[in-house]
BAVEXTI-978115 format. One record per residue: residue in three letters; x, z, y of N, C-alpha, C in turn. Coordinates in steps of 0.02 Angstrom, whole numbers, padded with zeros to 5 digits, always signed. Example, Ala and Ser with C-alpha at 12.3 -4.5 7.8 and 13.67 -1.06 7.14 Angstrom:
<nuvexs>
ALA+00660+00390-00284+00615+00390-00225+00660+00390-00165 SER+00642+00354-00112+00684+00357-00053+00645+00394+00002 
</nuvexs>
This chain:
<nuvexs>
UNK+00123+00949-01997+00175+00994-01976+00145+01062-01962 UNK+00181+01113-01980+00155+01181-01974+00191+01218-01918 UNK+00155+01262-01884+00184+01302-01830+00238+01348-01857 UNK+00286+01365-01814+00341+01410-01831+00342+01465-01779 UNK+00383+01516-01791+00388+01571-01743+00411+01544-01675 UNK+00373+01561-01623+00385+01541-01554+00371+01467-01541 UNK+00350+01429-01591+00332+01359-01583+00264+01348-01615 UNK+00218+01320-01576+00150+01309-01600+00134+01235-01595 UNK+00105+01208-01647+00086+01137-01648+00015+01130-01620 UNK+00007+01084-01572-00059+01069-01544-00077+00998-01562 UNK-00132+00990-01598-00158+00924-01616-00234+00926-01606 UNK-00257+00890-01558-00329+00887-01544-00353+00815-01550 UNK-00409+00805-01583-00436+00738-01588-00466+00714-01523 UNK-00496+00760-01484-00531+00739-01423-00492+00751-01359 UNK-00432+00775-01364-00392+00790-01304-00332+00743-01300 UNK-00304+00739-01242-00248+00693-01230-00182+00722-01255 UNK-00177+00789-01263-00112+00819-01280-00104+00828-01355 UNK-00048+00804-01380-00025+00818-01447+00049+00833-01442 UNK+00070+00888-01471+00141+00905-01468+00153+00978-01485 UNK+00209+01004-01462+00231+01072-01477+00234+01114-01414 UNK+00217+01178-01421+00222+01225-01365+00272+01278-01384 UNK+00323+01287-01343+00372+01340-01351+00348+01398-01308 UNK+00343+01457-01337+00323+01516-01300+00361+01576-01327 UNK+00398+01609-01283+00438+01667-01304+00435+01719-01249 UNK+00428+01782-01269+00426+01838-01221+00483+01885-01235 UNK+00515+01907-01182+00568+01956-01186+00564+02002-01125 UNK+00566+02066-01137+00569+02117-01084+00517+02106-01030 UNK+00456+02089-01050+00401+02082-01002+00396+02015-00968 UNK+00437+01967-00986+00435+01901-00956+00420+01850-01010 UNK+00373+01805-00997+00355+01753-01045+00378+01685-01019 UNK+00407+01647-01064+00430+01579-01048+00392+01531-01092 UNK+00364+01478-01061+00324+01429-01098+00343+01359-01076 UNK+00345+01314-01124+00360+01243-01110+00325+01201-01163 UNK+00296+01146-01142+00262+01100-01188+00308+01040-01201 UNK+00307+01017-01263+00346+00959-01285+00298+00907-01314 UNK+00272+00862-01273+00223+00814-01297+00254+00759-01340 UNK+00216+00738-01391+00240+00686-01436+00252+00620-01399 UNK+00209+00604-01351+00216+00541-01314+00283+00538-01277 UNK+00303+00592-01246+00365+00592-01207+00426+00589-01252 UNK+00424+00623-01309+00483+00628-01351+00484+00577-01408 UNK+00432+00537-01416+00432+00484-01465+00408+00504-01534 UNK+00365+00553-01539+00337+00572-01604+00343+00647-01617 UNK+00307+00669-01669+00305+00739-01686+00371+00769-01706 UNK+00409+00732-01746+00474+00758-01770+00524+00763-01714 UNK+00524+00714-01669+00572+00716-01613+00554+00770-01562 UNK+00489+00780-01550+00469+00833-01504+00483+00901-01534 UNK+00475+00908-01599+00493+00971-01633+00568+00984-01628 UNK+00608+00932-01639+00681+00941-01634+00701+00962-01564 UNK+00672+00933-01513+00687+00952-01444+00666+01024-01430 UNK+00607+01043-01456+00582+01111-01446+00627+01162-01481 UNK+00648+01146-01542+00692+01192-01580+00760+01200-01546 UNK+00787+01145-01520+00851+01147-01486+00846+01191-01423 UNK+00793+01180-01384+00782+01219-01324+00771+01292-01340 UNK+00733+01306-01392+00721+01375-01413+00786+01411-01430 UNK+00830+01377-01466+00894+01407-01484+00936+01423-01422 UNK+00938+01376-01374+00976+01388-01313+00945+01444-01272 UNK+00879+01446-01270+00844+01498-01232+00855+01567-01263 UNK+00853+01571-01328+00865+01636-01362+00936+01660-01348 UNK+00984+01614-01347+01053+01633-01333+01059+01662-01262 UNK+01027+01631-01214+01028+01656-01145+00997+01725-01141 UNK+00939+01733-01173+00902+01796-01168+00937+01853-01205 UNK+00968+01839-01262+01001+01891-01301+01066+01914-01270 UNK+01098+01871-01232+01162+01888-01201+01154+01910-01128 UNK+01093+01925-01108+01080+01941-01038+01084+02016-01024 UNK+01093+02031-00960+01093+02100-00937+01021+02119-00921 UNK+01006+02182-00928+00940+02208-00911+00946+02254-00850 UNK+00897+02251-00807+00893+02295-00749+00829+02335-00755 UNK+00835+02399-00766+00778+02443-00777+00734+02419-00834 UNK+00764+02393-00887+00727+02371-00945+00698+02301-00939 UNK+00707+02268-00882+00681+02201-00871+00739+02152-00868 UNK+00724+02088-00877+00775+02037-00870+00796+02031-00797 UNK+00860+02017-00786+00883+02009-00717+00856+01944-00688 UNK+00854+01940-00622+00829+01880-00588+00871+01819-00605 UNK+00936+01829-00612+00981+01775-00629+00965+01747-00698 UNK+00952+01791-00746+00935+01769-00813+00870+01730-00814 UNK+00820+01753-00776+00756+01719-00773+00765+01649-00743 UNK+00806+01644-00690+00819+01579-00659+00854+01531-00708 UNK+00903+01557-00745+00938+01516-00795+00890+01490-00848 UNK+00847+01535-00872+00799+01516-00924+00749+01465-00898 UNK+00724+01474-00838+00676+01427-00809+00709+01359-00796 UNK+00772+01360-00776+00807+01297-00765+00818+01260-00831 UNK+00834+01297-00884+00842+01267-00950+00777+01234-00972 UNK+00721+01269-00964+00656+01242-00985+00637+01181-00943 UNK+00651+01182-00879+00634+01126-00835+00674+01064-00852 UNK+00736+01073-00874+00780+01016-00888+00783+00996-00961 UNK+00741+01028-01002+00742+01013-01074+00723+00941-01088 UNK+00764+00907-01127+00751+00837-01143+00755+00828-01218 
</nuvexs>
């Protein structure tokens, strides 16, 4: 599997983690979440969960208000809650 924009594949032979990392930055704020293969039942399922979450996160960020060029506190809380509850 190959990495995609905002999604990076991590596969290490000597490490315990294998899966996808979602990382997106908007207006000076970076959001990151890991989607391990073990938790989601394999590489394809963890990728599907990461892509779904990325789509929802982009929708929140693109429809958000900016305060002095930065994301509002409410938008950041919504995004962090989405990432925390991603299944």
